[in-house]
Every structure is written in structure tokens, then in C-alpha cells.
C-alpha positions in Angstrom: 38.8 -39.7 64.5 37.5 -38.6 61.0 34.1 -40.0 61.8 34.0 -38.2 65.2 35.0 -34.9 63.5 32.2 -35.4 60.9 29.7 -36.0 63.6 30.9 -32.9 65.5 30.4 -30.6 62.5 27.1 -32.3 61.5 25.9 -31.7 65.1 27.0 -28.1 65.0 25.3 -27.6 61.6 22.0 -29.1 62.9 22.1 -26.9 66.0 22.5 -23.9 63.8 19.3 -24.8 61.9 16.8 -24.6 64.8 13.7 -24.6 62.7 11.7 -27.5 64.0 11.6 -30.5 61.7 7.8 -30.6 61.7 7.7 -27.2 60.0 10.0 -28.2 57.1 7.0 -29.2 54.9 5.0 -26.2 56.0 7.7 -23.8 55.0 7.9 -25.5 51.7 4.2 -24.9 51.2 4.7 -21.3 52.3 7.3 -20.8 49.7 5.0 -22.3 47.0 2.3 -19.8 48.1 4.7 -16.9 47.9 5.9 -17.9 44.4 2.3 -18.3 43.1 1.2 -14.9 44.5 1.7 -11.5 43.0 0.1 -9.4 45.7 0.8 -10.2 49.4 -0.6 -8.6 52.5 1.1 -8.7 55.9 -0.7 -8.0 59.1 0.5 -7.7 62.7 -1.1 -7.1 66.1 -2.6 -4.0 67.8 -0.1 -1.7 69.7 2.6 -3.1 67.4 6.0 -3.3 69.1 9.5 -3.7 67.8 9.2 -7.4 67.0 5.9 -6.9 65.2 7.2 -4.0 63.1 10.6 -5.4 62.6 9.4 -8.8 61.5 6.7 -7.4 59.2 9.1 -5.0 57.5 11.8 -7.6 57.1 9.5 -10.0 55.3 8.0 -7.2 53.3 11.4 -6.1 52.0 12.3 -9.7 51.1 9.0 -10.1 49.2 9.7 -6.8 47.4 13.0 -8.2 46.2 11.1 -11.2 44.8 9.1 -8.8 42.7 5.9 -9.0 44.8 3.5 -6.3 45.5 3.5 -6.0 49.3 1.6 -4.1 51.9 1.7 -4.2 55.7 -1.3 -3.5 57.9 -1.3 -2.5 61.6 -4.5 -2.0 63.6 -3.4 1.3 65.2 -0.4 3.7 65.4 3.0 2.3 66.2 5.7 4.0 68.2 7.7 6.9 66.7 11.0 5.3 67.7 10.3 2.6 65.1 9.6 4.9 62.2 13.2 5.2 61.1 13.1 1.5 59.9 13.5 1.0 56.2 10.2 0.1 54.5 7.9 1.8 57.0 6.2 3.5 54.0 4.7 0.1 53.2 2.6 0.3 56.4 -1.1 1.3 56.5 -2.8 2.0 59.8 -6.2 0.6 59.9 -7.9 3.1 62.2 -6.8 5.9 59.9 -7.2 4.1 56.6 -10.1 1.6 56.8 -11.2 2.0 53.2 -7.6 1.5 51.9 -7.1 -1.6 54.1 -10.3 -3.1 52.9 -9.1 -2.6 49.3 -5.8 -4.1 50.1 -7.5 -7.2 51.6 -9.6 -7.6 48.5 -6.7 -7.3 46.1 -4.2 -9.5 47.9 -3.7 -13.1 47.0 -1.9 -14.2 50.2 -2.2 -13.0 53.8 0.6 -13.5 56.3 0.0 -12.9 60.0 3.0 -12.1 62.1 3.8 -12.1 65.8 0.4 -12.9 67.2 -1.4 -16.1 68.1 -5.1 -15.1 68.3 -7.1 -13.1 65.7 -8.6 -10.9 68.4 -5.1 -9.3 68.6 -6.1 -7.5 65.4 -8.6 -5.6 67.5 -11.1 -3.6 65.4 -9.3 -4.6 62.2 -10.0 -8.3 62.8 -13.3 -8.5 60.9 -12.0 -6.7 57.8 -8.6 -8.4 57.6 -9.9 -11.9 58.2 -12.5 -11.3 55.6 -9.7 -12.2 53.2 -10.8 -15.4 51.4 -7.4 -16.7 50.1 -4.7 -18.6 51.9 -3.5 -17.4 55.3 -0.2 -18.1 57.0 0.9 -17.5 60.6 4.4 -17.0 61.8 4.6 -16.6 65.5 6.3 -17.5 68.8 3.5 -17.2 71.3 2.1 -20.2 73.1 -1.1 -22.0 72.1 -1.8 -20.4 68.6 -5.4 -20.4 67.6 -6.2 -22.2 64.3 -7.3 -19.3 62.1 -4.8 -19.7 59.2 -4.2 -22.4 56.7 -0.5 -22.8 57.6 1.0 -22.2 61.0 4.7 -21.9 61.8 5.1 -21.4 65.5 8.0 -21.9 67.9 7.5 -20.8 71.5 11.1 -21.6 72.4 12.3 -18.6 70.5 12.6 -15.1 71.9 11.1 -13.3 69.0 9.1 -13.7 65.8 12.0 -12.0 64.0 14.3 -14.8 64.9 11.8 -17.4 63.7 11.4 -15.5 60.4 15.2 -15.5 59.9 15.2 -19.3 60.1 12.1 -19.5 57.8 13.9 -17.4 55.2 16.9 -19.5 55.4 14.9 -22.7 55.0 13.3 -21.2 51.9 16.7 -20.3 50.5 15.8 -16.6 50.7 18.6 -15.8 53.1 20.8 -14.5 50.3 18.2 -11.7 49.9 18.8 -10.4 53.4 20.7 -7.1 53.1 21.6 -4.5 55.7 18.1 -2.9 55.7 16.4 -6.3 56.3 19.0 -7.3 58.8 18.3 -4.1 60.8 14.6 -4.8 60.9 15.3 -8.4 62.1 17.7 -7.2 64.7 15.2 -4.6 66.0 12.6 -7.5 66.4 15.1 -9.7 68.2 16.6 -6.9 70.4 13.3 -5.5 71.6 11.4 -8.7 72.3 14.3 -10.0 74.4 14.6 -6.7 76.3 18.0 -6.0 74.8 18.9 -9.7 75.5 17.9 -9.5 79.2 15.4 -12.3 78.8 14.3 -15.1 76.4 17.8 -15.2 74.9 19.8 -17.8 77.0 20.4 -20.2 74.1 23.3 -20.0 71.6 21.3 -19.9 68.3 20.0 -16.4 69.0 23.6 -15.1 69.3 24.6 -17.0 66.2 21.8 -15.3 64.4 22.8 -11.8 65.7 26.4 -12.5 64.5 25.1 -13.2 61.0 23.1 -10.0 61.0 26.2 -8.0 62.2 28.2 -9.6 59.3 25.6 -7.9 57.0 26.7 -4.5 58.2 24.3 -3.5 60.9 25.6 -1.4 63.8 23.9 -2.8 66.9 24.9 0.2 69.0 23.4 2.6 66.6 20.2 0.6 66.4 20.0 0.5 70.2 20.4 4.3 70.3 17.7 4.8 67.7 15.2 2.6 69.7 16.0 3.2 73.3 17.6 6.7 73.2 15.0 8.3 71.0 12.2 9.2 73.4 10.5 12.6 74.0 10.9 14.8 77.0 7.3 14.1 77.9 8.0 10.4 77.9 10.9 10.8 80.3 8.8 13.0 82.6 6.1 10.4 82.5 8.6 7.7 83.5 9.8 9.9 86.4 6.2 10.4 87.5 5.6 6.6 87.5 8.7 6.0 89.6 8.1 8.8 92.1 4.3 8.7 92.4 2.8 5.6 90.9 5.0 2.6 91.6 3.8 0.5 94.5 5.8 -2.2 96.2 3.5 -4.8 97.8 5.1 -5.8 101.2 6.0 -9.4 101.6 5.0 -10.5 98.1 8.0 -9.7 96.0 5.6 -7.9 93.6 5.1 -4.4 92.4 2.8 -2.5 90.1 2.4 0.8 88.3 -0.9 2.2 87.2 -1.8 5.1 84.9 -5.2 6.7 84.2 -6.2 8.3 80.9 -6.0 11.6 82.6 -2.5 11.0 83.8 -1.3 9.9 80.4 -3.0 12.9 78.8 -1.2 15.2 81.2 2.2 14.0 79.8 1.0 14.1 76.1 1.2 10.3 75.9 2.0 8.9 72.5 2.0 5.2 71.2 5.0 3.4 72.7 5.6 5.9 75.5 4.9 3.3 78.2 7.0 0.6 76.5 9.3 -0.9 79.1 7.6 0.7 82.1 6.4 -2.7 83.4 10.1 -3.7 83.8 11.1 -0.7 86.0 10.4 -2.3 89.4 12.8 -5.1 88.6 15.6 -2.7 89.4 14.5 -3.1 93.0 16.2 -6.0 94.9 13.9 -9.0 95.4 11.1 -8.0 93.0 10.0 -11.1 91.0 6.6 -10.0 89.6 5.6 -6.6 88.1 2.4 -5.3 86.6 1.5 -2.2 84.6 -2.2 -1.1 84.5 -3.1 1.3 81.8 -6.6 2.8 81.5 -8.1 2.6 78.0 -11.5 4.0 76.9 -13.3 0.7 77.5 -11.0 -1.4 79.6 -7.9 -1.7 81.7 -4.9 -3.0 79.8 -2.7 -5.3 82.0 1.0 -6.0 81.3 2.8 -8.6 83.4 6.4 -9.6 83.7 8.2 -12.0 86.0 11.6 -13.3 86.9 12.4 -16.9 87.5 9.9 -19.8 87.3 6.7 -17.8 87.9 4.5 -18.0 84.8 2.7 -14.8 84.0 1.3 -16.5 80.9 -0.7 -18.8 83.2 -1.5 -16.0 85.6 -2.8 -13.7 82.9 -4.8 -16.5 81.2 -6.4 -17.5 84.4 -7.3 -14.1 85.8 -7.0 -11.4 83.2 -8.3 -13.0 79.9 -4.8 -12.8 78.4 -1.6 -14.7 77.8 1.8 -14.5 76.2 5.1 -16.0 77.3 6.2 -17.5 80.6 7.9 -14.3 81.8 6.0 -11.8 79.7 2.3 -11.6 79.1 -0.7 -9.3 78.9 -4.3 -9.2 79.6 -7.3 -6.9 80.2 -10.0 -6.1 82.7 -13.3 -4.5 81.9 -14.0 -3.0 85.3 -12.5 0.2 86.8 -8.8 0.6 87.6 -9.1 0.3 91.4 -10.9 -3.1 90.9 -8.2 -4.4 88.6 -5.5 -3.5 91.1 -7.5 -4.9 94.0 -7.9 -8.2 92.1 -4.2 -8.3 91.4 -3.2 -7.7 95.0 -5.7 -10.2 96.3 -4.4 -12.9 93.9 -0.9 -12.5 95.3 -1.9 -14.2 98.5 -2.9 -17.2 96.4 0.4 -17.3 94.7 2.7 -16.3 97.6 4.4 -19.7 97.7 5.3 -19.6 94.0 6.7 -16.1 94.4 8.7 -16.9 97.6 
């Protein structure tokens, strides 16, 4: 009986340490790099979302507590509804501050890349950031990470990079440094990348992690309001326009799409982050299993894809829109006009109709 109880508690303890065994040594090396570096630069992906910003700021604040000089670089502007997060004054936006970023790259002793698996996700900042000639570390949860860093810590089974960072910090024995501000940043990353726990969160460890963050004093309801109830009037009108004028349900395919041109977004004073979540709107319709959002950019069409069930938009995007991501959430691009991107999407549905049935 005593042995059985011991095995039970050991099993529970191991389950609560979901960092993969193969990364234990890598994390140890990462900790050694942190301790031997005075100046550390963190970088995340273009069009940074809640996970990118939350993970970056959480790590930045931990490193500050360790006495490090820390800076965060994002390729372009990030959404207004994330600017309340503690530590956001550490962020430099590349397209506004190119010279400053180059200086930060030159002065840093360690570069940590967060929440992206391919250097091209740095967009126009890629060349300058990866000119860094010191040690580089990647912390990410997207499939098939490219080998562009010296150390890689990647777990595609987790719903967010923020959750992975929580486990990494604990493995490095830095979890005692996590205070309410850092917990808020981690929670924002977990909450937003799981769509407020509507997907990629059907495993117990994520809830155990959230419980630990709540114990540190965060108010999850207040954080939700700051992120999801903090939009502009223009954004809400744009969403209404999408639902009323731009959402198309494709008969017999269980698929839908929304498209927005540059002119349409300009009409509603579009700001970074305003279309966040629009790709999920068609899922409120009974039977929809696949949804796409097409946004016109200056030189391409950005494609966001979401699915419900077993249909992999990661594979779909990689095969047809030069992209990738997760099984049920992915993105890509198309370098031809909007109507051709939509036409391609609709034609492909015939090929995949059995998988969507």
C-alpha cells in the first residue's frame, strides 16, 4: 500500500513536469548561457500576438530580476490591447527604430527567439536580427522548427509558447522569480493562443499551470476584459461589416471565408490586431469545420486558416499557401490578387471534401 501511494504521487509529480526529458540538458545549457551573459536580446515574430508579447515580456522580466540588461524586439507594431502588460517599455519596434535595433543586436551577448519556428517570421527584421554572432536560443511550440539557433526547446504538444516558458523557468529553478506581473504576461500568452481555452487546451497540465498563476494573484477575469473587451468602435464596426457583407459560406463544403481589401480596412481605420479572431467568426455557424481569413497586404495576401476536428490546416497551408502552424490553426500567404487566392481556396475544397465531411 505504501509503495502504491508513493508510485501514485511520483506519477502525479512527473505529470506535472511536462517538459520533455530530451530538453533537460538543453535547458541546463540555456541557464548557463543566461548566467554568463550580461546583455540579452529577445525577439519574436511579425504581427506579434498575445503569446508572442506575453512570452517575451515574461522572460524579459525574469531576466531583469536576475540583474540582466534586457531588450525585446518585434518586427512591427503590436496590438493596442496588449500595451497594458507590465514591461512593454522594454519593446523596440524594428520598422520604427531600425538603427536602435541594430545597436541592440551588436551589444547583446545572447539572443533568445520566442514563439516562431522559422527566421522568415522576423520579416524585414530578419537580416539585422540574425546578424547577431553570439549564441542563439529558440523557445517555441510550432511544428518543424528550422535549425537557425544553437539551442532549440520546442514542444508542439503545448497550446502556447508561454506555457512552455513556464516549464522552462521551473526547470531552471527560476520559478520563484515569477511574481504577479510575470504571471499576468504568461497567462495572456496561454489564454490568447488557446482562444480563451477553446482549443489546444484539452490536457490537465495547462489547467495546473493556470492554477499556479492564479495563486500568484492574477485576476483572470480582469485580464480577459483587458484583452477581449478593449477594442475600438472602428474595430467593432469592421467586425459587423465582415459578418454582414464579407462572410461567405461555401455550400456543401462545411467551409467559410472572410476577405478584406486594403481599402476596406482603411475605411474602418484598421489598426494592428483589429482583425484578431475574425477567422474564428464562422465557427459560430452550425456545421462549419474550416474557416479562412484573407487580408490584402501591400505585396501579398495574408491567409489565416482555422479548423475544427481532425482536418489539418497546418498541412493544408504548407501544401498550398506557403505557410504552416498547428493542426487546427495555421497561416500562409499568396502573392497574386485577392480573387485568385479565394478562387484557389474554393477549388481546393473539392479535393478535400472527404476530409471535411
